[in-house]
N, C-alpha and C positions, 0 to 999 in steps of 0.2 A: 593353307592353300599351297598345293605343290607348284613347282616352277613351271610345269607344263600347263597347268590351268592359268598361271599368271601370263604366260606368253600368249595363250589363246585370248585372254582378256585384252592384252595389248594390241593384238591383231584386230580384234573386234573394234577397238577404239580407232585404229588407223583406217579401217575400211568402212566404218559406220556412216560417214557424212552423207552418202547417197546410195540407195539401193534400187536405183532406177533401171539399171541394165544388168543382164545376166552374162557373165564372162567367167571362164575357168580361171582359177587362181594358180599361177605358176611362179617358179623362181629358177634362176640359173645358178647352179653350184659350180665350185671351182673345177676346172678341167685338169686332168693329168697332162704332163708335158714332157717333152724330150727334145732338147735343142733350143728352147727359148726360156727366158727368165720368168720368175713368178710375177713380177710387175707387168711384163708384157701380156702374160696370160690374164691378169686381173683387168687390164685395159680392154682386152678383147671381149671378155665376158660382160663387162660393163656396157660396151657398145652393143653386144648381142641382146642384152636385157632391154636396152633402150629401143632397139630395132623391133623386138618382139612386141613391145608396148605400142609402137607406131603401126603395127598391123591391125590394131583395134580389135583383135580377137581374144585378148587376154587381160586379166588383171595381173599385173606384174609386181611382185615383191622385189624391189631393186636390190642391188648388191650391198649398198651401204645399210639399208634398212634390214636386210637379211642378217648381216654381221651383227648389227645392234641387238636384234632379237635373240640370236644365238648366244651373244655375250651375256644376256640376262639369264640364260640357262647354263652359263659357264661351260659352253661347248664350242669346239672349234671344228670347222669342216675338215681341216688338215688331219684330224684324227681318223677320218674315214679312209679305209683302204679298199673297200669292196662296194659293190652296187647295193647290197642289202642295207649297208650302213647309210648310204646316200638317200635311199628311199625312206629310211627312218627319220633322217633330217627333214625331208619333205613333209612327213606326217607331223613332226614337231612344229613346223611352221604353218600347219593347216593348209598346205598347198595341195591341190588336186593332181598336179603334175610337176615334174622337175626336168630340167635340161642338163644333161651330163655329156661329157665328151673328152676328146684327147687332141692335143696339138703336137705333132711330131715332125721330125726333120730327117729326110733320107737324101743323102747327097746334098744338092743345092735346092731341093724342093721341100716345101712345107705341106704337110698333110693334115687336114682338119676332118675330124669325125665327130658328129653330134647325134644325139637321139633324145626324144622326149618320152619319159616314162610316166605311166599312171601310178601314183604313189600307193594306192590301195591294192592293186593287182599286179604291179610290176610289169604290166604289158607295155610294149613299145607302141606309142601312138604315131610316131613319125620319125624319120631320120633325114639328115642332110650332111653330105660329105663334099670334099673338094681337095684338089691338088693344085698348088700354087707355086709359081716360080720364085717368089720371095714373100716376106711377111707383109710388105705393103699391099701386094695383090690380095692377100688373105683379108686384110682389114677392109679393103675396098669392096669386098664381096659379102660383107657381113649382112647387109640388107637382104641380099638374095638368099642367104642361109636362113634368115629369120622367116622369109616368105615360104621356103620349102618346109620348115618346121610347122608353120601355121596352115599349110595346105591340107585340105581335107576336113577342116573345121566346118561344121554346118551352121545352123542358126546359133546366135549368141545364147550361151547357157548350156550348150551341149558339147561334148567332146567325141569326135569320131574315133571309135576304138576298133582296131583290127581284131576280130574274134579268133579264138582258137578253133581248130578244125572241127571239134566236137561240140562247139557251143554256138548258139545263134548270135547274130550281130545285135549289139545293144548300145544304148546311149547313156552316158552318165551325166546327170543334171548338176549344174553348178549353182551355188546360192546366188540370189539376186543382189549384186553389189555393183557399185560404180568404181571403176578403176582409178586409183590415185595416180597423180602425175608422177612420171619417172623423174627422180632426182639423181644427179650425178654428172660429173664432168664440169669443165670450166666454160663460161659463156659471158658475153657482154649483154647488158640490158639498158634500156632507156625507160625512165620513169617520169611521169608528169602528173600533176594534180593541183587542185585548188580547194579552198575551204573558207573558214572564218577564224579570225584571231580575236581572242578574248583577253584584254589587258588585265593585269593582276597588280594589286597593291596600289602604291601611289600613282602609278601610270593610269589606273582606271579612273582617277579623279579628274583627269584632263582629257583622256582620249576615249572614243567610243569603239565599237567593233571595227575590226579591219578585215580586209580581203587579201589573203596571201595566195601566191601561186609559185610553184617550184618545178624545176626540171633537173634531172640528174642523169649522168652517164656513169654506169658502174661496171667494174670487172668482178665477176663472182667465181669463187672456187670452193670446192668441197672441203670441209674441215670438221673432223669428228662426225657427229650425227647431223650436221647442218651445213649451212653455206655462209661463207664470209664474203661480204661485198665491200669493195673499195671504190670510191668514185669522186667525181667533181660535180658541183651543183651551182645553179644560178636561179634567179627568180626576182619577184618584186612583191611588195605589200603596200596596199593603199590604206591609209588611216586618216580619219578626220577627228577634230576635237568634238567634245560634247557641246551641246547647244547652250549650256549654262556657264561656260567659261568666259573669261574677259576677252582674251585675244583668240579669235577664231582663225584656224589654219588647217591645211591638209598636209600630210607628209607621205612622201613616197620613199620606201626603204627597199634597196636592191641588194640582197645578199649575194656574195661570191665566195665560194670556199670549197671545202672537201668534206666528205662524209664517210663513215665506216659503220657497218651494221652486221649483225650476226642473225641469221635466220634459223629458227628451230623447226625442223621438218617433221617432227614426230606425230603431227596431227593431219598429215596429208589427206585431202587436198588443201586443208587449211594450214596455215603456218603462223608462228609468232616471230617477231623480230625485235631486237634491242640494238640501239646504236647512238651515234652522236654526230652532230655537224659543227663546224667551226670555220671562221674566216673573217672577212671584212664586210662592212655594209656601206653603200653610198646612200646618203640621206639628203633628200631635197625637201625643203620647207617652203610652202606657199601660203602667205597670209591672205585672208579673204577680203580684208579692208586695209586702209592705210593707217598705220599706228606709229606714234612717235617712238623712235628708237627700236622699232621692230621692222626688220627687212627680210625679204626672202633670202634663203641661204642654201649653200651646198657644203656638206662636210662628210668626213669619213669616221667610222667607228669600228670596233671589233665586236664579234658576237660568238656565242656558244649555244648549243641547243641539244641536250640529251633528248632521246625520243624512244617511244615504243610503237609497235605497229601490229596489225592483224591483216593477213592476206588470204585470198582464195584463188587457187589455180583454175582458171577456166579451161586452159589447154596447155600443152607443153611450151607454147610461145606467148601466152597472154594471161595476165593475172590482175585481179582487183586488189587494192590496198587501202586500208585506213591507217594513216600515220598521225601520231600526236607528238609533235615537238614542243619542248618547253623553252621558249626563247629567253635568252639573257643578252641584251644589247647594251653595251657600255657607251652611252650617248651623252656627250657634252658634260661630263662629270657626274652624270646620273646613271642609274641602272634601270633600263626598261625591261619589264617582264611580261610575258604573255603565253597563253596556251593556244595552239592552233590545230584543231582537228582538220586533217586534209584528206580528201578522197581522191584517188588517182588510179592510173593503170600502169602496169609494167609490161614492156614488150621485150622479149628475148631476141637478140639479134643473131 
């Protein structure tokens, strides 16, 4: 199997999860520059890629995913020096259109020139230009630039093409696919969820099923082909003894700690995550009856919890998650173990 067929297969897997809407597939390629750094250019095209997705007119192959796919082909966009090469990159990515452009500086002014090209015909579908007093003003205008590029699109699934003078106007149909959620940039997120805890080992001989709930605040940043999240968490877990044990009691466990996770975005809008939690727990024990030498108590212990997860992006701001932590709680000289499938939501702030 050639690498081009392999990249087509990868794209099919990325875009397969839903074929409910018809939107043209596009990607933003690196702009040529004069007077600004490559890192500034990369930030601008990442913002433009996200803004184009927000117009809801396109399926966008974002910058990080584009780079990953081209890396599979051992190809770098920096190798392209002309428009025909950039169009070939678009075909390699199975994109129906590409956005190319230039950011230059004349005196104290920054000039942005962009255009959207149809990959098969090289026709210009739309253009957007601007002259700005500084780079901050250019960044602030990215949303308007994306709207200008999207202007003229008709019903989802068609691209309005400006015909040559000798040819009739026609429409190019896009395959029916659902746009994956754009990934890129740093953001804060708030996650909360609840589930059921299943004791394991010796713990299961005394305790029944528990009810855990967690909330976490995370700072997320792109890393490699995924997203690294660092955060703080809090929560509680209600657990009662089994009915056949001698001393009946209920226990409230309140974890406080930190979490780290790495999200693998290669299956957008689905994603996998791996991570771990750790910190301290506040444990409150309440006996259901009066027993000799058995009293209600409060104590502290340490915990650790490796975890795996599966998520689905409902929108750029909201996702559903299934997280499964494996609890290890060091409680009064004993080791408490349990598995807790937790269903929750993530809100990007």
